[in-house]
C-alpha positions in Angstrom: -3.4 12.1 8.5 -0.6 10.1 10.1 0.1 6.5 9.3 -1.9 3.8 11.0 -0.7 0.4 12.2 -2.6 -2.3 10.4 -3.3 -5.8 11.8 -4.9 -8.8 10.2 -8.1 -8.1 12.2 -8.5 -4.6 10.5 -6.9 -5.3 7.1 -10.0 -6.2 5.0 -12.2 -3.5 6.7 -9.5 -0.8 6.1 -8.9 -1.8 2.4 -12.6 -2.1 1.5 -13.9 0.8 3.7 -11.7 3.6 2.1 -11.3 5.0 -1.3 -7.5 4.8 -1.5 -5.3 2.8 0.9 -1.5 2.6 0.7 -0.1 -0.3 2.7 3.6 -0.4 3.6 4.8 -3.9 4.6 8.0 -3.4 6.7 10.1 -4.7 9.6 12.2 -2.9 12.2 15.4 -4.7 11.2 15.0 -3.7 7.5 17.3 -0.8 6.5 15.4 0.2 3.3 12.1 0.0 5.3 13.6 2.5 7.9 14.8 4.7 5.0 11.4 4.7 3.3 9.4 5.4 6.6 10.0 9.2 6.6 8.9 9.5 2.9 5.7 7.5 3.6 5.0 9.4 6.8 5.4 12.8 5.1 3.1 11.8 2.2 0.5 10.8 4.8 0.5 14.3 6.2 0.1 15.9 2.8 -2.7 13.5 1.5 -5.3 13.4 4.3 -7.9 11.8 2.0 -5.6 8.7 1.5 -5.2 6.1 4.2 -1.5 5.3 4.8 -1.2 2.1 6.7 1.8 0.1 7.9 2.0 -3.7 8.5 4.9 -4.9 10.7 5.8 -8.2 9.0 7.3 -9.5 12.2 4.2 -8.9 14.3 1.8 -9.8 11.5 3.5 -12.9 10.0 0.2 -14.5 9.0 -1.0 -11.3 7.2 2.4 -11.0 5.5 2.1 -14.6 4.3 -1.5 -14.1 3.2 -0.4 -11.0 1.2 2.4 -13.1 -0.4 5.1 -10.7 0.8 8.5 -12.0 -0.4 10.6 -8.9 0.1 10.3 -5.8 2.2 9.5 -3.0 2.0 6.6 -3.9 -0.2 4.0 -1.2 -1.1 0.5 -2.1 -2.0 -2.1 0.4 -3.3 -5.8 -0.4 -3.1 -8.5 1.6 -4.8 -12.1 1.0 -3.6 -11.0 -2.4 -2.3 -9.1 -3.4 -5.5 -5.3 -4.1 -5.5 -4.0 -1.8 -8.2 -0.3 -1.7 -7.3 2.1 -4.2 -5.6 5.8 -3.7 -5.7 8.7 -4.4 -3.5 11.3 -1.6 -2.9 11.4 1.8 -1.3 10.2 4.6 -3.5 11.7 8.1 -3.6 9.4 11.0 -2.7 8.6 12.0 -6.3 7.8 8.4 -7.3 5.4 8.0 -4.3 3.7 11.3 -5.2 3.3 10.1 -8.8 1.9 6.8 -7.6 -0.7 8.6 -5.4 -1.7 10.8 -8.4 -2.1 7.7 -10.6 -4.3 6.0 -7.9 -6.5 9.1 -7.7 -6.8 9.3 -11.5 -7.6 5.6 -12.0 -11.3 5.1 -12.7 -11.7 1.7 -11.0 -15.2 1.2 -12.4 -13.8 1.3 -15.9 -10.8 -0.9 -15.2 -11.0 -4.6 -15.6 -8.6 -6.8 -13.7 -7.7 -10.3 -14.0 -6.8 -12.6 -11.1 -3.3 -11.4 -11.0 -4.4 -7.8 -10.6 -3.4 -6.8 -14.1 -5.5 -5.2 -16.8 -6.2 -7.7 -19.6 -4.8 -7.0 -23.0 -7.2 -5.3 -25.4 
């Protein structure tokens, strides 16, 4: 599955309506964003069960603000509607593959998250 362009109108539906969603917040003028794009696209082709979405922060400024994007590229991972990863910076292919594996392995029903999206200390 190729990447999909995500807008504010479709964001909530996409995140909550799919098992695993990776969202790349990017801009055309951002060098690291352009460098990460082929890695993100290639991963989308090898993981058809995962939704790979891109948010153009220039076109979707209100969505980027609502997502508290401070630096790009920023990658967010949602599992069953829950934000489980949120980091700025381009990942190399092996790190992205590892992240996808971790998202698949995460049992979201057993995980407890606080308001910051972090698992509380035991």
